[in-house]
C-alpha positions in Angstrom: -45.3 -25.6 156.0 -48.8 -25.0 157.0 -50.8 -24.7 160.1 -53.4 -27.3 158.7 -52.7 -28.5 155.2 -51.2 -27.3 152.1 -50.8 -28.4 148.5 -47.7 -30.5 148.3 -46.3 -27.9 145.7 -45.0 -25.8 148.6 -44.8 -22.1 148.7 -47.6 -19.9 147.4 -46.7 -16.5 145.7 -49.6 -14.6 147.4 -48.4 -16.1 150.6 -45.1 -14.3 150.5 -43.8 -15.7 153.9 -44.3 -19.3 152.8 -42.8 -18.6 149.3 -39.4 -18.1 150.9 -39.8 -20.6 153.7 -40.2 -23.6 151.4 -36.5 -24.1 151.8 -36.6 -27.8 152.6 -34.4 -27.0 155.8 -33.4 -25.3 159.7 -30.5 -23.1 164.6 -30.2 -23.4 168.6 -31.0 -21.4 171.7 -32.9 -19.7 174.4 -34.5 -16.4 173.7 -31.6 -13.8 173.7 -34.2 -11.3 174.9 -34.0 -13.3 178.0 -30.3 -12.9 178.2 -29.5 -16.4 176.8 -26.8 -17.5 174.3 -26.2 -15.3 171.3 -28.2 -16.1 168.1 -26.6 -18.1 165.3 -24.5 -16.1 162.9 -23.0 -14.0 165.7 -19.7 -14.3 167.5 -19.6 -17.2 169.9 -22.3 -19.3 168.4 -20.4 -21.1 165.5 -19.2 -24.2 167.3 -21.1 -27.4 166.9 -22.7 -28.7 169.9 -21.1 -32.0 171.2 -23.1 -35.0 170.5 -25.5 -35.9 173.2 -26.4 -39.6 173.7 -29.9 -41.2 174.1 -29.6 -41.3 177.8 -30.4 -37.5 177.9 -34.1 -38.1 177.5 -34.7 -38.9 181.0 -38.4 -37.7 181.1 -41.6 -39.0 182.0 -43.3 -41.1 179.2 -46.5 -39.5 178.2 -49.7 -41.4 178.6 -51.8 -41.3 175.4 -55.6 -41.5 175.5 -56.8 -42.3 172.0 -60.3 -41.3 171.0 -62.1 -40.8 167.7 -61.2 -37.6 165.8 -64.7 -36.7 165.0 -67.0 -36.5 162.1 -65.4 -36.8 158.7 -62.4 -38.5 160.0 -63.9 -41.9 160.7 -61.1 -44.6 161.2 -58.7 -42.1 162.7 -57.9 -41.7 166.4 -56.5 -38.6 168.0 -54.6 -37.9 171.2 -52.2 -35.4 172.8 -49.0 -35.9 174.7 -47.2 -33.7 177.3 -43.4 -33.5 176.7 -40.8 -31.3 178.5 -40.5 -27.9 176.9 -36.9 -28.0 177.9 -35.2 -31.4 178.0 -32.6 -29.8 180.5 -35.5 -29.6 182.9 -37.5 -32.8 182.2 -39.7 -32.4 185.2 -40.6 -28.8 184.5 -42.9 -27.1 182.1 -44.4 -29.1 179.3 -45.4 -28.5 175.7 -48.4 -30.3 174.0 -47.8 -32.6 171.1 -50.9 -33.5 168.9 -51.1 -36.9 167.3 -53.4 -38.9 165.0 -53.3 -42.5 164.0 -54.7 -45.2 161.8 -54.7 -48.4 163.8 -53.3 -51.5 162.2 -56.1 -53.4 160.4 -54.5 -56.8 161.3 -53.7 -56.4 165.1 -52.4 -60.0 165.3 -49.8 -59.3 162.6 -49.0 -55.8 163.9 -45.3 -54.9 163.8 -45.7 -51.6 165.7 -46.2 -48.0 164.9 -45.0 -46.1 161.9 -44.3 -42.4 162.6 -44.5 -40.0 159.8 -43.0 -36.5 159.1 -44.4 -34.9 156.0 -41.7 -32.2 155.8 -41.5 -28.4 156.1 -40.2 -27.3 158.5 -43.6 -26.4 159.8 -45.7 -29.1 158.2 -48.5 -30.6 160.2 -48.4 -34.4 160.5 -52.0 -34.5 161.8 -53.7 -32.6 159.0 -51.5 -34.1 156.5 -52.4 -37.6 157.4 -56.0 -36.6 157.5 -55.7 -35.1 154.1 -54.2 -38.3 152.8 -57.1 -40.3 154.2 -57.3 -43.9 155.3 -56.2 -45.2 151.9 -53.2 -43.0 151.7 -50.9 -45.9 152.4 -51.4 -49.3 150.9 -53.3 -52.2 152.6 -50.2 -54.1 153.5 -48.7 -51.2 155.5 -52.1 -50.5 157.0 -52.3 -54.1 158.1 -49.0 -54.2 159.8 -48.6 -50.8 161.4 -50.4 -48.2 163.4 -49.6 -45.2 161.1 -49.1 -42.1 163.2 -48.8 -38.4 162.3 -47.9 -35.8 164.8 -47.5 -32.1 164.7 -43.9 -31.2 165.7 -43.6 -28.8 168.6 -44.4 -25.2 167.6 -46.5 -26.4 164.6 -50.3 -26.7 164.0 -52.0 -28.2 167.0 -48.8 -28.5 169.1 -48.5 -25.2 171.0 -47.9 -23.3 167.7 -45.4 -20.5 167.3 -47.3 -17.4 166.1 -45.9 -14.2 165.0 -49.0 -11.9 164.9 -51.9 -11.3 167.0 -54.2 -13.5 164.9 -54.4 -15.0 161.5 -56.0 -12.0 159.9 -53.2 -9.7 161.1 -50.6 -12.1 159.6 -52.5 -12.3 156.4 -52.6 -8.4 156.2 -48.9 -8.3 156.7 -48.2 -11.0 154.1 -50.3 -9.3 151.5 -47.8 -6.6 151.3 -44.7 -8.7 151.1 -43.2 -9.7 147.7 -42.5 -13.5 147.2 -38.9 -12.3 146.9 -37.3 -8.9 146.2 -36.1 -7.7 142.8 -34.0 -4.6 142.7 -32.6 -2.3 145.6 -36.0 -0.7 146.3 -37.7 -3.9 146.8 -34.8 -5.5 148.7 -34.9 -2.6 151.3 -38.7 -3.0 151.7 -38.5 -6.8 152.0 -35.8 -6.6 154.6 -37.9 -4.1 156.5 -41.0 -6.1 156.4 -39.2 -9.2 157.8 -37.6 -7.1 160.4 -41.1 -6.3 161.6 -42.3 -9.9 161.4 -39.1 -11.2 163.1 -39.5 -8.7 166.0 -43.2 -9.8 166.4 -42.3 -13.5 166.3 -39.7 -12.9 169.0 -42.0 -10.9 171.2 -45.0 -13.2 170.9 -43.4 -16.6 170.7 -39.7 -16.3 171.6 -40.1 -18.8 174.4 -41.6 -21.4 172.1 -39.0 -20.7 169.4 -36.2 -21.3 171.9 -37.1 -24.9 172.3 -38.1 -25.7 168.8 -34.9 -27.2 167.3 -35.2 -30.4 165.3 -33.2 -32.2 168.1 -36.1 -31.5 170.5 -38.5 -32.8 167.8 -36.4 -36.0 167.6 -36.4 -36.1 171.5 -40.2 -35.9 171.5 -40.4 -38.6 168.9 -38.4 -40.9 171.1 -40.8 -40.2 174.0 -43.8 -40.9 171.7 -42.1 -44.2 170.5 -42.0 -45.3 174.2 -45.6 -44.0 174.7 -47.0 -46.3 172.1 -45.0 -49.2 173.4 -42.4 -49.8 170.6 -38.9 -50.9 171.6 -37.5 -49.4 168.3 -38.6 -46.7 165.9 -40.3 -47.2 162.5 -40.1 -43.8 160.7 -41.0 -42.5 157.3 -39.7 -38.9 156.7 -40.1 -36.8 153.6 -38.0 -33.8 152.7 -37.2 -31.9 156.0 -38.4 -35.2 157.7 -35.0 -36.7 156.5 -33.3 -34.1 158.7 -35.5 -35.2 161.6 -34.4 -38.8 160.7 -30.7 -37.9 160.7 -31.0 -36.1 163.9 -32.8 -38.9 165.5 -30.2 -41.4 164.2 -27.3 -39.3 165.7 -29.0 -39.0 169.1 -30.6 -42.5 169.4 -28.6 -44.8 167.3 -29.7 -48.0 169.2 -33.3 -47.3 169.0 -34.0 -47.7 165.2 -35.8 -50.6 163.5 -36.5 -49.0 160.2 -36.3 -45.6 158.5 -37.4 -44.5 155.0 -35.8 -41.2 154.1 -37.4 -39.7 151.0 -36.1 -36.4 149.4 -32.9 -35.8 151.4 -30.5 -32.9 151.8 -27.0 -32.5 153.2 -27.6 -32.0 157.0 -24.2 -30.4 157.4 -24.8 -27.9 154.7 -28.1 -27.2 156.1 -26.8 -26.4 159.5 -24.1 -24.5 157.9 -21.3 -24.3 160.5 -18.3 -22.2 159.1 -20.4 -21.5 155.9 -21.2 -17.8 155.3 -23.6 -18.5 152.5 -27.3 -17.9 153.1 -29.4 -21.0 154.0 -31.1 -20.8 150.6 -27.8 -21.1 148.8 -26.4 -24.0 150.9 -29.4 -26.4 150.3 -29.0 -26.2 146.5 -32.6 -25.5 145.6 -31.8 -22.9 142.7 -29.7 -25.1 140.5 -32.1 -28.1 141.3 -35.1 -26.0 140.4 -33.3 -24.8 137.2 -32.8 -28.5 136.1 -36.4 -29.3 136.8 -37.6 -26.2 135.0 -35.6 -27.2 132.0 -37.2 -30.4 131.9 -40.6 -28.7 132.3 -39.9 -26.7 129.1 -38.5 -29.7 127.2 -41.5 -31.9 127.9 -43.9 -29.0 127.1 -42.2 -28.6 123.7 -42.5 -32.4 123.1 -46.3 -32.3 124.2 -46.8 -29.6 121.4 -49.8 -27.4 121.0 -52.4 -29.8 122.0 -50.6 -31.0 125.2 -49.1 -27.8 126.5 -50.5 -24.3 126.3 -47.1 -22.6 126.2 -46.3 -24.6 123.1 -49.3 -23.1 121.4 -47.7 -19.7 121.6 -44.2 -20.7 120.3 -41.0 -22.1 121.7 -41.9 -22.6 125.4 -38.5 -21.3 126.6 -38.6 -18.1 124.6 -42.3 -17.6 125.5 -41.4 -17.8 129.2 -38.3 -15.6 128.8 -40.5 -12.9 127.1 -43.1 -13.2 129.8 -40.6 -12.8 132.6 -39.3 -9.6 130.9 -42.8 -8.4 130.4 -43.8 -9.0 134.1 -40.6 -7.3 135.2 -41.6 -4.3 133.3 -45.3 -4.3 134.0 -47.1 -6.8 136.3 -50.3 -8.5 134.8 -53.7 -7.6 136.2 -55.9 -10.6 136.5 -59.7 -10.0 136.8 -61.5 -11.9 139.5 -65.0 -13.2 139.7 -66.1 -10.4 142.0 -64.9 -7.6 139.6 -61.7 -6.9 141.3 -58.2 -7.7 140.0 -55.0 -9.3 141.4 -51.6 -8.2 140.4 -49.2 -11.0 139.3 -45.5 -9.8 139.1 -42.3 -11.5 138.1 -41.7 -12.6 141.6 -45.2 -14.3 141.8 -44.6 -16.0 138.5 -41.2 -17.5 139.5 -42.5 -18.6 143.0 -45.6 -20.3 141.3 -43.3 -22.1 138.9 -40.9 -23.3 141.7 -43.8 -24.6 143.9 -45.6 -26.2 140.9 -42.4 -28.2 139.9 -43.1 -30.2 143.1 -45.9 -32.2 141.5 -45.5 -32.9 137.8 -49.1 -34.0 137.5 -50.0 -30.3 137.5 -47.5 -29.2 134.9 -50.1 -28.8 132.2 -52.1 -26.5 134.6 -48.9 -24.5 135.2 -48.2 -24.1 131.5 -51.8 -22.9 131.0 -51.5 -20.5 133.8 -48.3 -19.0 132.5 -49.7 -18.9 129.0 -52.7 -17.0 130.2 -50.4 -14.2 131.5 -49.0 -13.6 128.0 -50.6 -10.5 126.5 -52.4 -10.4 123.4 -50.4 -8.3 120.8 -50.9 -4.5 121.0 -52.9 -4.9 124.4 -51.9 -4.2 127.8 -50.4 -6.9 130.0 -53.5 -8.6 131.3 -55.0 -12.1 131.5 -55.6 -13.6 128.1 -55.8 -17.4 128.1 -54.9 -19.1 124.8 -57.8 -21.1 123.1 -58.7 -24.2 124.8 -56.1 -23.8 127.6 -58.7 -23.8 130.3 -61.2 -26.3 129.1 -64.4 -26.0 131.3 -62.5 -24.2 134.1 -62.6 -20.7 135.1 -59.3 -18.9 135.2 -59.7 -18.5 139.0 -60.0 -22.4 139.2 -56.7 -22.6 137.2 -55.0 -20.0 139.4 -56.0 -21.7 142.7 -54.7 -25.0 141.4 -51.2 -23.6 140.7 -51.3 -21.5 143.8 -51.6 -17.9 142.7 -54.9 -17.6 144.5 -54.7 -19.2 148.1 -55.4 -18.3 151.6 -52.4 -17.5 153.6 -51.1 -20.2 156.0 -49.4 -19.6 159.3 -45.6 -19.3 159.1 -44.5 -19.5 162.7 -43.9 -23.2 162.9 -41.5 -23.0 159.9 -39.7 -20.1 161.1 -39.1 -21.6 164.6 -37.1 -24.6 163.7 -35.3 -23.1 160.7 -34.1 -20.2 162.7 -32.8 -22.2 165.6 -31.3 -25.0 163.6 -29.2 -23.3 161.1 -26.5 -20.7 160.7 -27.2 -17.5 159.0 -24.9 -14.7 157.8 -25.8 -12.4 160.6 -27.0 -9.4 158.8 -29.7 -9.0 156.1 -27.3 -6.7 154.2 -25.5 -9.7 153.0 -28.4 -11.1 151.1 -28.6 -8.9 148.0 -25.1 -9.8 146.9 -25.5 -13.4 147.6 -28.8 -13.5 145.7 -26.9 -11.9 142.8 -24.2 -14.6 142.9 -26.8 -17.3 142.9 -28.8 -15.7 140.1 -25.7 -15.8 137.9 -25.6 -19.7 138.4 -29.4 -20.3 138.2 -31.4 -17.5 136.4 -34.8 -16.7 137.9 -34.6 -19.3 140.8 -31.2 -18.0 142.1 -32.7 -14.7 143.5 -35.9 -16.5 144.6 -34.2 -19.1 146.8 -31.1 -17.2 148.0 -33.3 -15.1 150.2 -34.4 -18.1 152.3 -33.2 -17.5 155.8 -33.3 -13.7 155.9 -36.4 -14.1 158.1 -34.2 -15.3 160.9 -31.9 -12.3 160.9 -34.5 -10.5 163.0 -35.2 -13.4 165.4 -32.5 -13.3 168.0 -33.4 -16.5 169.5 -31.3 -19.7 170.0 -32.0 -23.2 171.2 -29.1 -24.4 173.4 -30.2 -28.0 172.8 -30.0 -28.1 169.1 -28.0 -30.8 167.3 -25.3 -29.5 164.8 -23.4 -32.6 164.0 -21.4 -34.8 163.5 -23.8 -36.5 161.0 -22.0 -39.8 160.5 -24.4 -42.3 161.9 -23.6 -45.1 164.2 -26.7 -47.2 164.0 -26.4 -50.7 162.4 -30.1 -50.7 161.3 -30.6 -50.6 157.6 -32.3 -47.5 156.2 -33.9 -46.8 152.8 -32.8 -43.6 151.2 -34.9 -42.3 148.2 -34.1 -39.6 145.7 -36.0 -38.3 142.6 -33.9 -37.4 139.6 -35.4 -34.0 139.0 -36.4 -32.8 142.5 -36.5 -29.0 142.7 -36.4 -28.8 146.4 -34.2 -31.6 147.7 -31.5 -32.0 144.9 -30.9 -35.5 143.7 -27.1 -34.7 144.0 -27.5 -34.8 147.9 -29.0 -38.4 147.9 -25.8 -40.5 147.7 -23.8 -38.2 150.1 -26.7 -38.6 152.5 -26.9 -42.4 152.2 -23.1 -42.5 152.7 -23.6 -41.1 156.3 -25.4 -44.5 157.3 -23.6 -47.7 157.9 -26.2 -49.7 155.9 -28.2 -47.5 153.5 -30.0 -48.8 150.6 -30.5 -46.2 147.9 -33.4 -46.0 145.6 -33.6 -43.6 142.6 -36.9 -42.6 141.1 -36.4 -41.7 137.5 -38.6 -38.8 137.1 -39.8 -35.4 138.2 -41.1 -33.7 141.4 -40.6 -33.7 145.1 -40.6 -37.1 146.9 -42.8 -40.1 146.2 -45.7 -38.4 148.0 -46.0 -36.0 145.0 -44.8 -38.2 142.2 -46.7 -41.6 142.5 -44.7 -44.7 141.6 -46.1 -48.1 142.4 -42.6 -49.5 142.1 -41.3 -47.1 144.8 -44.4 -47.8 146.9 -43.8 -51.5 146.7 -40.0 -51.1 147.7 -41.1 -48.9 150.8 -43.6 -51.5 151.8 -41.3 -54.4 151.4 -38.6 -52.6 153.3 -40.8 -51.5 156.3 -42.2 -54.9 156.7 -39.3 -57.1 156.0 -36.4 -54.8 156.3 -35.3 -56.0 152.7 -34.3 -53.5 150.0 -31.8 -53.5 147.1 -29.1 -50.9 147.1 -28.9 -49.1 143.7 -32.4 -49.9 142.7 -34.3 -47.7 140.3 -38.0 -47.1 139.8 -40.0 -45.1 137.3 -43.1 -42.9 137.9 -46.5 -44.2 137.0 -47.4 -41.4 134.6 -45.6 -38.7 132.6 -46.3 -35.0 132.8 -48.5 -33.4 130.1 -50.5 -36.6 129.6 -54.3 -37.1 130.1 -53.3 -39.7 132.9 -51.2 -36.9 134.6 -54.2 -34.5 134.6 -56.3 -37.2 136.3 -53.9 -37.3 139.1 -53.8 -33.6 140.0 -55.0 -33.6 143.7 -57.0 -30.7 145.2 -54.7 -30.9 148.1 -51.8 -33.0 149.1 -50.0 -33.0 152.4 -46.7 -31.3 153.0 -43.6 -32.8 151.5 
């Protein structure tokens, strides 16, 4: 969900906007300020748009002029494409789509191009592929495909949706917004802050938001497919990228060769027609995060005092419950290197845990960070790391790794597609009660995730060309659908129902933890993906394990400085 890159462990507590936007999910329209259709969640906007066939993309195929991307990006080529801003007017105004590619290393055996979407919404395909580097995908895939990342419209380098005058103004706004609200006073303040941001997004970027639906991203991708000379699409989508995949399949069923769909959700629940629950509740992240968190605590206890800093303080579950209670009563003051302090509250701790559950290689760091917030007996709530929890690292290094300290990324690209793709209750006043109901089912994470979507209540913009179903797929092409057992963001329970939407889906289960195979390396899963993309062969019902377990020395060696969006 970032303008450039982000750690795969998505939202960051200090980046309050992103903390709620890592929903793994997305409404339609033209800007209502211009007198267009009413926003989703209002009367007259609850019917699904009729299916629209592939023939609707009757627009000039863009010409791509690939050039070197510059110093430090050797091996990569970059280009930009002009596509219609509004596909109802294909000869009219255009929007710019930024792309990057790694050319196939064996041109004589090249199958075609492999398009990537790293998730979000709002994730940059260009920066994410650059962050992975030339070795991010194995030599067999590199030999047979041009690997292409692109920034979806409204994101990153593709005419981005912005909500404030500049990044500094957005950062100043975000610094005063909680990760999620706790209690009536914070709820009122949170709603008010997002009302300000929503009005600003609409005023500055309403025209771009009004054409930022996932359906238009799929239409763009079909033009890009033609621009690179492929008769059929090869696609690898993670998380939100599986929604793009389902949308493309619905619009262009006869134009698919291969799709890998890793970390799925129910697209019908995501769009939410005739469902008055908040977006955050519909996509099931709170119960999924609770399951993953329970595994984090269990494995921490098994690792013991030497392997998990929380276990050095007692039973990890009880230590964390006591810490949550302490932070509710009095936030911790963390001293920084420059002599200032940063305040870490209950909302920050929960949001950090949620985001860190994405990548289990960092779970030992997460445990150490949480343990460092536990106060020494008879002292104020301040930073106090247990012995040996940090090794040679400073506390600031640790907090950066788990995301408490991080520069604020732009949120506009995430808001745009989320607000125009999905239904929302229609009033922010509904969210406190819904959050309370979700909290009863999933303590700590229920409140945190149920507020996802409130941002859109103050963005009265619709995209008339969105796609809202039906989601049963007509393509006969085989697809590979992947789910990780303890995924906090795209619940494993959605994997089989998503696979059932396709005529020929081969389902692969990764027995492990974290969000998609991008964050949870598995040589077995990587081999299955490679074999499928090259030979279109995969075994339905197959299982894979992850390469390393959390809380091990091998896991610590895997912790990346920055992983692309997932």
